[in-house]
N, C-alpha and C positions, 0 to 999 in steps of 0.2 A: 163190440168195444170192450166187453167184460174181460177179454184176455189181454188188454193193454196193461203194461207195467206202470205202476205208480210209485214214484220215488219220494222219499222224504227230502227235505231241504238239505240236510247234511249229506245224504246219499248223492243227491244231484251235484252238490259242490265237489264231493269226492270224485265222481265220475269226470267232471269237467277238469279237475286237476290232473287226473290221469291222462286225459286227452292233451292237456297243455304239456305235460311232461313228455309224452310221446312225440308231439310235434316239435318241441324245442330241443330235444336231445339233451346233452349236458348243459346247454345254456346258449344264450345269444348276446351279441354286443349291441347296446343301444346308446344313442348319443342325444344330448339336448342341453338346454340352459337351466341351471339350478334356480328354483324359486321356492320361497317359503321354507327355508332350511330350519330344522328344529333338531338340535343336537344336545339339548340340556339333560336328557336322561341317559340311560344305558345305551339305548339304540338311537340311530339317526334316521330322520324322516325328512323327505322333501319331494318336490315335484321336479321332473325335467320337462321342459316345454320346448316345443318346436313351433316357431312362428313363420308364417309365410303370407303370401298375397291372398290366399284363400281362407285365411283364419289361423287358428292355432290349435295344437293338440298337446295334451298334458298326460303325464304318466306318474302315478304315485310310486315312489321308491322308498324302500326300507333297507337299511343296512344293519343287520344284527351286530351286537357287541363283539361276538367272536370273529365275525368277518371283518369288522373294522380293525381289530387287533392285527389281523393278517395283512390288511391293506396299509396300515400305518407306516411300517418301515419304508416302503416304496415311496409313499407320499412325502415322508420326511427327507428322503434322499434327494427328492426334487424340490424340496421346500414348498410343498403344495398343501393348502388347506381348503376344505370345502367352503364355499361362500356363495351367497346369492349373486346372480349375474354372470357367473363363469360357466363355460360350457364344459361338459364332462362326457367321457366315453366309458360306459360301465358294462361289465359282464355279469349276467345273472339269468334268472328265469322268472316267468310269470307265475302268479299264485293267487287263488281265490281264498280270502279269509273266511274261515268257517263261520264265525259268529255273526259277521255282517254281510257276508257274501260279496265283499268288496275285493276288487282286483288290485294287486300291487306287484311291483317288480322287485324281487329280492336280489340285491346286488352283492356280489362276492369278490369282484376284482375291479380295478380302475386302471385306466391308461393315462398316466400323468403327462406324457409327451403330447397327447392330443390337446389337453388343456393348455399347456405351455405354448404350443404352436399356435393355438387360436388367440391366446393373449398377445403373442408377439405380432401376429397379423393385425389385430386390432390396434396395437400400439403404433405400428408403422402407418396405418391409415390416419390416426390422429396426428402424427407428426407431419405427414404430408399436407393435411388440411391447415395446420398451424403455419407451415411455411408458405402455403398459397395465400393465406390471409395476412402475411407479414408480421406474425406474432411470435415466430419461433425464436428470433434473436432480439426482440424488442427490449427486453429487460437488460440484455447485455450492452445495449447502447446507452443505458442510463449511466452517467458519470459517477465514479466512485468518490466518496469523500476523502480528503487528505488524512483526516484523523477520525475514524469512526468510533466516537465515544458514547453516542446515544443510540441504544439498541432496542428493538422490539422483537421479542421471541414469540413466535406462533407455534404452540405445541400443546400437548395434553398435560395440564398442571398435575404434578405428583408422579409423573412417569419417570422412567430411568433417563430418558432423553432430556427431560426438563432438569433433573438433578445433575446429570453429567455436564450439560451446557453451563449451568450456573456455577458449578464447581470450577470448571476451567477458567471462567471469566473472573471469578472472585479470587481464586488462588494466584492470579497473575499480579495482584497488588495494584492494579490500575483501577482508578476510580470510575468505572463505567456507570452510566446512567441506564438502568435496565428496566424495561416494562414488559410484562408477560401477558400475552393474549391467549386465553384458554380456548382450545379447539379439539374436537374429536378427530382422531387420526386413523380410525378403523371402524368398520361397520357401515350400516346403511345410511346413517346421517353424516358420515365423515366428509363427503364432498361438500355439502352445503355448509358444514361447520368450518372447514378449512377456507372456503371462499369468504365467508363472513369474517374470519379471523384476519385474513390478509387485507381485507378492506379496512378493518378497524386499525390495524397497524399502519397502513399506508396513509390513513387520515391524520395521524399524529404529526404535526408540522415539524417538530424539532428532532425527529428520528433520522439517524444517518443511514442505518442499515437494518433490514428485516431478516431475521434468522428463522427459517422454516425447518424444524427438526423433528425427527421421529426415530425411535430406536429400531433394532432389528426385529424381524418376524418372517413369516412365510411370504411367498410371492403374492399370494392372495390377500394377505394382511395389508400389503402395500398398494392394493389396487386403486385406492383413492388418489394416490400420487401419480397415477397414469391417466387420470381423468382429464378430458379436454377442457372441462369447465374450470378445474383448478389451474391448469396450464394457462388458460386465457386470463384468469385472475392475476397470476404472476406477471404475465406479459403487460398487463395494464397498470402495474404498480409504478408510482412516480419515484419510489425509492429502490435502490438495488436490493435484490433478494439473494441471500446466501442459503443454500440447502445443505442439510446433513441428514440423509434419510437412509435407514436400514443398515445393512452390512457393507463391507468393502466391495463385494461382488455385485451389489445392486446398483442399477442405473435406471431411474424412473424418468418419465416425461417431464416431471417437475424439475429434475436435475438438469435436463437438457435445455429448458427454457430459462433457467435461473441465470442471474448475473455471474455467479460462481457456484460450483457444486463441489461438495466434499464427501468423503466416504462415510463418515459417521458424525453424530452431533458433536462429539468431542473435537474432532478435526475441524469442524466448522467454526466452533468457538476459538480454537487455537489459531486459526488463520486471522481472525479479528485481532486477537492479542498480538500476533506477529506484526500486523500492519501498524498498530500503535507503537510497538517497541521499535520497529524500523524507523518510524518518524522521530521518535525520541532519540535514537542512536544517531540519526542523520543530523538532527538539530544540535545535539551535543558535539558532534564532529565539526559542524559549521562554527559553533561558538568556540570550540577549541582552536580552530584555525584563526578565527577573529582574535582570540586572546593571544595566540602565538605571534600573529602579525602585529598586533598592537604592542606587545612586549618588545618585539624587534624594533618597531618604530620609536618606542620610548627609549630603548637603549641607544639607537642611532642619534636621537635628539639629545640625549644626555651626553653622548660622546662629543657631539658638535658643540654643546654648551660648555663642556669642559675645555675643549680646544679654544673656544672663544674666550673663556675666562683666563686661560693660560696666556693667550695673546694679549689680553688686556693687562695682565700682570707684567708681561715682558715688554710691552710697548713703551712705557715710561723709561725703562732702562735703556732701550734702544734709542729713544729720543735724546736722552742725556748723553749717551755714548756718541751719537752723531753730532750733538751740539759741542761736546768737548773736542771732537775731531775738527769741527769747523772753527772753533776758537783757536785750536792749535795752529791750524793753517793761517788764520788771521794774525795770530801772534808772530808767526814766522815772517809773514809779509811785512808786519809792522817793524819787526827787527831789521829786516832788510832795508826798510825805508828810513830807519833812524839815522840822522846826520852823522852821529858818532861812528856808526858802523860804515856808513858811506865814505867818510873821510879816511877810515882805516884802509879802504880799498884805493885811496889816492885822490879822492875828491877834496875840494876845499870851498870855503864860503868867503866871498869878498864883500866888504862893506866900505862905503865912502866916509868922508869926514863926519857926515851927519849920522852915521851908524846904520844907514839903510843898506840892505842887501843889494848888490850890483847885479842886475839882471840884463842890462843893455849898455851899450857904449854911451848911450844918451845919459846914463846915470853918473858918468865920470867926466871930470874936467881935467885939462892939462895942468900939470904941476900940483894936482890934488893928491893929498896923502890918502893911501888906501890901506886898509887893514885886512890881511889875508889869514883866515883861520884854517889851520890844518889840524891833523889828528893830535899832535902833541904840543900845539902852541899857536901863536899869532905872529905873522910877518908884517912889518910896517914897510910900505913901499911908496914911491912917488911916481905919479903918472908922467911919463915922458911923452908918449904919443898915443893916439887912439885911432885904430884902423877898423873899418867895417869889413864884413865878410866878403862883400863884392869887390872891394879894392884889393883884397889879398888874392882873389881869383884872377884879377887882371895883371898881376905882377908876373 
């Protein structure tokens, strides 16, 4: 045994690294779920974990600063950031660390499409479960208020989304009653914080609409809004939830289950402003129609009143005219009946000795003196004989 080679620790680690390099060639692709991410220093460290029925396996990963600089443009192109809970496919090689003899995987490349594809698959699974449970469109069935004046905003206080939303609402000049519920929108505690914020906002009795807003970021920054737990919280809200999350190209599960979804926080707030302005415009239009119709009715009533007053003024004149006409006709009839006018047409008045008007032969005696009044004087005559009408007919 004296001829056996004895290696120092550093020599042994060096030999093993040579074996690793020879077996791996230029490198290998490895995939797994990120856990324990630490990127606060120059270099990035985490584990990638494989979980299965038989247990789990973990691999230490290190990305040196210069490799991260090379990987960054591709990650930014796909709007991807490393985050706990996402699956990654990395290219690199294994290495034993000389000082501790610990094994780690030195990553130099990343496949963003693998991560995005996995996220899309998980997202589809969540949506299908929500639909099966009847939660996918639950909040869309919540009726919208006619005038959403009382708002609860769930967001990270002090963020750009918070500032943009408040600016849009206050600049409108409408007196909104706004309450802000602070919530984490990124990171490990974002899901629980968002759920808590939604429950608090929904518990406020006089709130009309809940606004869930978050500014732009990478796709992994928005992972909390693809959470099934957050989507379930939105579905369970008694108040309608409006979302404005990320960039215009982003559509999260929270957007899909919300009552209404908008591209950005500003667009979300702008829609609320538009709803109130539309109500105001419609109300003013209705009042304008009422005023127009009322004015027309008043004008019509005024016209009728004027016509009535004119008739009242003209009526006495008409009555007088008709009375004068009636009196004229009466006067004409009286003139026609005047004895003087009658005698001018050949009539006469006969009186007996007593001066009584003779109306019958019974009023006259034989040899009685009669006075016959004609138009221009009186004729005195003596009665010779009296004959009745019947006796003349028999002659």
